[in-house]
VMD Tcl script that draws the C-alpha trace (Angstrom):
set ca {
  {-3.72 -10.76 1.88}
  {-0.98 -9.40 -0.49}
  {0.79 -11.56 -2.95}
  {3.95 -11.92 -0.80}
  {2.01 -12.95 2.24}
  {-0.01 -15.45 0.23}
  {3.09 -16.97 -1.29}
  {4.78 -17.27 2.22}
  {1.55 -18.88 3.59}
  {1.56 -21.44 0.82}
  {5.24 -22.10 1.30}
  {5.21 -22.38 5.09}
  {1.85 -24.02 5.81}
  {3.05 -27.65 5.12}
  {5.93 -27.29 7.60}
  {3.87 -25.81 10.30}
  {1.12 -28.40 9.81}
  {3.74 -31.26 9.92}
  {4.68 -30.02 13.33}
  {1.08 -30.31 14.50}
  {0.16 -26.65 14.40}
  {-2.32 -24.41 12.47}
  {-0.87 -21.72 10.38}
  {-3.29 -18.92 11.21}
  {-1.65 -16.41 8.84}
  {1.34 -14.56 7.65}
  {2.17 -10.79 7.83}
  {5.06 -9.46 5.76}
  {6.01 -5.79 6.06}
  {8.79 -4.61 3.87}
  {10.54 -1.74 5.54}
  {14.00 -1.45 4.08}
  {16.48 -2.97 6.46}
  {13.95 -3.44 9.11}
  {11.46 -5.74 7.30}
  {9.29 -7.99 9.41}
  {7.86 -11.45 8.86}
  {5.34 -12.39 11.42}
  {3.86 -15.94 11.50}
  {0.89 -16.72 13.62}
  {0.33 -20.15 14.74}
  {-2.27 -22.00 16.90}
  {-3.24 -25.40 18.28}
  {-6.03 -26.81 20.26}
  {-3.88 -26.73 23.45}
  {-2.79 -23.15 22.88}
  {0.67 -21.91 22.09}
  {3.71 -21.66 24.35}
  {7.03 -19.97 23.88}
  {8.59 -23.39 23.20}
  {6.04 -23.96 20.43}
  {6.98 -20.73 18.85}
  {10.67 -21.49 19.09}
  {10.15 -25.00 17.58}
  {8.17 -23.55 14.61}
  {10.66 -20.77 14.17}
  {13.58 -23.19 13.79}
  {11.63 -25.24 11.24}
  {10.52 -22.39 9.07}
  {13.85 -20.67 9.27}
  {15.32 -23.75 7.52}
  {12.55 -23.63 4.82}
  {13.04 -19.89 4.29}
  {16.91 -20.39 4.03}
  {16.43 -22.94 1.37}
  {13.58 -21.34 -0.61}
  {14.89 -17.74 -0.09}
  {11.58 -16.07 -0.97}
  {12.43 -12.65 0.67}
  {15.21 -10.37 -0.65}
  {17.39 -8.79 1.96}
  {17.28 -8.98 5.71}
  {14.19 -9.23 7.82}
  {13.18 -10.12 11.34}
  {11.19 -13.41 11.83}
  {8.61 -13.53 14.59}
  {6.48 -16.50 15.38}
  {3.49 -15.75 17.67}
  {0.18 -17.10 18.91}
  {-2.80 -15.13 17.51}
  {-3.83 -13.87 21.03}
  {-7.29 -12.62 22.09}
  {-7.32 -10.03 19.23}
  {-6.63 -12.76 16.74}
  {-6.11 -11.52 13.17}
  {-8.42 -12.92 10.47}
  {-6.80 -13.78 7.28}
  {-8.65 -16.34 5.31}
  {-12.30 -16.96 4.27}
  {-12.40 -19.84 6.77}
  {-11.56 -17.44 9.53}
  {-14.45 -15.17 8.73}
  {-16.71 -18.14 8.69}
  {-15.35 -19.65 11.94}
  {-15.66 -16.41 13.98}
  {-19.16 -15.38 12.61}
  {-20.99 -13.75 15.51}
  {-17.87 -12.23 17.02}
  {-16.98 -8.54 17.32}
  {-14.40 -7.47 14.86}
  {-12.34 -4.49 13.49}
  {-11.84 -4.37 9.74}
  {-9.57 -2.04 7.82}
  {-10.18 -1.85 4.11}
  {-7.51 -1.19 1.38}
  {-10.08 0.95 -0.51}
  {-12.84 3.10 1.12}
  {-16.49 2.16 1.07}
  {-18.82 5.15 1.30}
  {-15.73 7.23 2.31}
  {-14.79 4.83 5.20}
  {-11.96 2.37 5.57}
  {-12.34 1.42 9.12}
  {-15.30 -0.54 10.60}
  {-16.03 -2.11 13.91}
  {-19.05 -4.39 14.50}
  {-20.44 -7.90 14.64}
  {-19.15 -10.31 11.94}
  {-22.14 -11.95 10.24}
  {-19.80 -14.23 8.25}
  {-18.81 -14.75 4.71}
  {-20.90 -15.16 1.55}
  {-19.08 -16.34 -1.43}
  {-16.04 -14.05 -1.49}
  {-17.77 -11.27 0.41}
  {-17.34 -10.42 4.11}
  {-20.60 -9.46 5.87}
  {-20.47 -7.08 8.86}
  {-23.18 -5.50 11.01}
  {-22.21 -1.98 12.18}
  {-24.00 1.22 12.70}
  {-27.42 -0.41 12.52}
  {-26.73 -1.75 8.98}
  {-25.16 -4.56 7.12}
  {-21.90 -3.85 5.23}
  {-20.55 -6.03 2.49}
  {-16.87 -6.08 1.59}
  {-14.88 -8.12 -0.90}
  {-12.53 -10.33 1.05}
  {-9.71 -9.19 -1.28}
  {-10.32 -5.59 -0.21}
  {-9.80 -6.32 3.58}
  {-6.37 -4.94 4.44}
  {-6.52 -6.03 8.02}
  {-9.16 -7.66 10.28}
  {-9.06 -8.82 13.80}
  {-11.32 -9.98 16.69}
  {-12.18 -7.52 19.30}
  {-12.08 -9.29 22.72}
  {-15.34 -9.24 24.69}
  {-14.56 -9.64 28.42}
}
mol new
graphics top color blue
foreach p $ca { graphics top sphere $p radius 0.5 }
foreach p [lrange $ca 0 end-1] q [lrange $ca 1 end] { graphics top cylinder $p $q radius 0.2 }
display resetview
């Protein structure tokens, strides 16, 4: 998770939790005038459009007061969906045994993209079984990770 996303996660988590939701993660993509701030929320009962609207109103107020992002951006609040993104160490622990796709910020043995079964997390390392072997990545090197739905 980059520094801006981590800062936003820390800023918004208390407000999301106070509404009774889990802040799954934050994605911030700076793209000039078309920057995007995507917030993923979840709850035991799932997420509805009304839930997203409620959280959006609450965190919009926090963002207006704290003003952590320069310039304009689009705010999206969403459920994580079946291809749930994994952001934090607890996500990698929780979904151990699941199929995942992982994209690294720096290559390992010439590769940045991996798909396989998530073994879990050991300390600050993500463990993945893929291509008949075990891969170990530093959590900080994971650029993007998400579940691969198994139907």
